[in-house]
C-alpha positions as CSV (number, residue, x, y, z in Angstrom):
1,M,-24.7,-5.6,0.2
2,I,-25.6,-6.6,-3.4
3,T,-22.9,-6.1,-6.0
4,P,-24.3,-3.8,-8.7
5,S,-24.0,-4.8,-12.3
6,V,-23.9,-2.7,-15.4
7,K,-24.9,-3.3,-19.0
8,V,-22.6,-2.7,-21.9
9,S,-24.4,-0.6,-24.5
10,N,-24.2,-1.3,-28.3
11,R,-21.5,1.5,-28.3
12,Y,-19.5,-0.4,-25.6
13,Q,-20.4,2.2,-22.9
14,I,-21.2,1.6,-19.3
15,A,-22.6,3.7,-16.5
16,V,-20.8,3.8,-13.2
17,P,-23.2,2.9,-10.4
18,Q,-24.1,5.6,-8.0
19,Q,-22.6,3.9,-4.9
20,A,-19.3,3.5,-6.7
21,R,-19.3,7.1,-7.9
22,K,-20.0,8.3,-4.3
23,R,-17.3,6.1,-2.7
24,L,-14.7,7.2,-5.3
25,K,-16.0,10.8,-5.5
26,I,-16.3,10.6,-9.3
27,K,-18.0,13.5,-10.9
28,S,-19.2,14.1,-14.4
29,G,-16.3,14.9,-16.7
30,D,-13.7,13.1,-14.5
31,R,-11.3,10.8,-16.3
32,L,-10.8,7.2,-15.3
33,L,-7.7,5.0,-15.8
34,V,-8.6,1.6,-17.3
35,D,-6.6,-1.6,-16.5
36,V,-7.1,-5.3,-17.0
37,Q,-5.7,-7.6,-14.3
38,D,-6.4,-11.3,-14.0
39,G,-9.5,-11.2,-16.2
40,M,-10.9,-8.2,-14.3
41,L,-11.6,-4.7,-15.6
42,I,-10.2,-2.1,-13.2
43,L,-11.4,1.5,-13.3
44,M,-9.5,4.1,-11.2
45,P,-9.9,7.9,-11.0
46,E,-7.1,9.6,-12.8
47,P,-5.0,11.7,-10.4
48,Q,-5.1,15.4,-10.9
49,N,-1.3,15.5,-10.2
50,Y,0.7,12.3,-10.5
51,T,3.6,13.8,-8.4
52,D,1.3,14.4,-5.4
53,Q,-0.4,11.0,-5.9
54,L,2.9,9.1,-5.8
55,A,4.6,11.2,-3.0
56,G,5.6,8.9,-0.2
57,L,5.0,5.7,-2.2
58,H,7.1,2.8,-0.7
59,R,8.6,5.2,1.9
60,E,9.7,2.2,4.0
61,I,12.0,0.9,1.2
62,W,13.7,4.3,0.8
63,E,14.1,4.7,4.6
64,K,15.9,1.3,4.8
65,S,18.1,2.1,1.8
66,G,19.9,4.7,3.9
67,E,21.4,2.1,6.1
68,Y,22.5,0.0,3.1
69,L,24.1,3.0,1.4
70,S,25.9,4.0,4.6
71,G,27.4,0.5,4.8
72,E,28.5,0.5,1.2
73,R,30.1,3.9,1.6
74,D,31.9,2.7,4.7
75,A,33.2,-0.3,2.8
76,W,34.7,2.0,0.2
77,T,36.4,4.3,2.7
78,D,37.6,1.4,4.9
79,S,39.1,-0.6,2.0
80,P,42.9,-0.6,1.5
81,K,44.2,1.8,-1.2
82,S,46.2,0.3,-4.0
């Protein structure tokens, strides 16, 4: 597959290629987030609802934290009182 290229207009505008629009389900009027990482320009569809978008993010970390917290709580209850 050939990587499409875009031309920057004299007003610094670009058109998102059709295959990218289809893959990301971008429609006219949608907003994109813009980021620069390691010399690359990253365009991402802006979520309609950030809460829904972030739900479950890093779930594995929070699941493991329960074991750690239980151990810490046990250490407090098992420690000698002054």
